[in-house]
Each structure stands twice: as structure tokens, then as C-alpha cells.
C-alpha positions, 0 to 999 in steps of 0.5 A: 500500500503506497507507503501510507500511514494511519495518520494519512487516513480518515473514515470515509476516505476511498481506497481500492482493493487489488482483488475487489477493484473499485472504490471502497470507503474506510469505515474504521481505523485502529492503531496499534504499536506495530501496525494499524488496521483498516476496516473496509466492506466488513473486512479488517486489513492489517497494515504493517511495514512487512505485510502484503496488503490487498488495499491500495491508494487510488491515483487521482485523475481528472475524471475523479475531480468531476465525480466529486463535483468539481467544475472545469474552469480554464486551467483548473477545477473548482468547487466551494472555494477550492481550486485544483490546477490541471497539474493537481496542485492546489491553486495558489499553493504550487507546492501542495501536489495531490497524487491520491483521492484520499489526499484530495478528500482530506485537503477538501475537508481541512479547507471547507469543513465538509466531506467530499462525496462522489456525485455518482454513488455507482462509482463505488463498488 
């Protein structure tokens, strides 16, 4: 799992499963000394440095921005005061680069206080 840490995840963040495919929301996170566990779809996934994990982050692409309700402007995507440039940097903050869906969800929540939800629930499997 793309070297993700428990502190990078929140309930509701979307991850993918190598065996299930699709996007799946995190429904629980529990942190232990040697590992952490993520609950998705009723299953608990143990994540540690040496464990093979079925879960993975979702690379962010422009179609995801549209599914989250962002509107394409000239050279950026805009929603509720948040502007993401075409190169997936936060408009006005070129050093804030978004690579994964969960990063966008967390940033949007931090800036607006609102959860970022996909418009098309059918995309969630």
C-alpha cells in the first residue's frame, strides 16, 4: 500500500482493493504499536511495514475531480472555494501536489469543513 500511514487516513476516505477493484470507503481505523488496521466492506486489513496488503491508494485523475463535483474552469477545477490546477496542485499553493483521492478528500475537508462525496454513488463498488 503506497507507503501510507494511519495518520494519512480518515473514515470515509476511498481506497481500492487489488482483488475487489473499485472504490471502497474506510469505515474504521485502529492503531496499534506495530501496525494499524483498516476496516473496509466488513473486512479488517492489517497494515504493517512487512505485510502484503490487498488495499491500495487510488491515483487521482481528472475524471475523479468531476465525480466529486468539481467544475472545469480554464486551467483548473473548482468547487466551494477550492481550486485544483490541471497539474493537481492546489491553486495558489504550487507546492501542495495531490497524487491520491484520499489526499484530495482530506485537503477538501481541512479547507471547507465538509466531506467530499462522489456525485455518482455507482462509482463505488
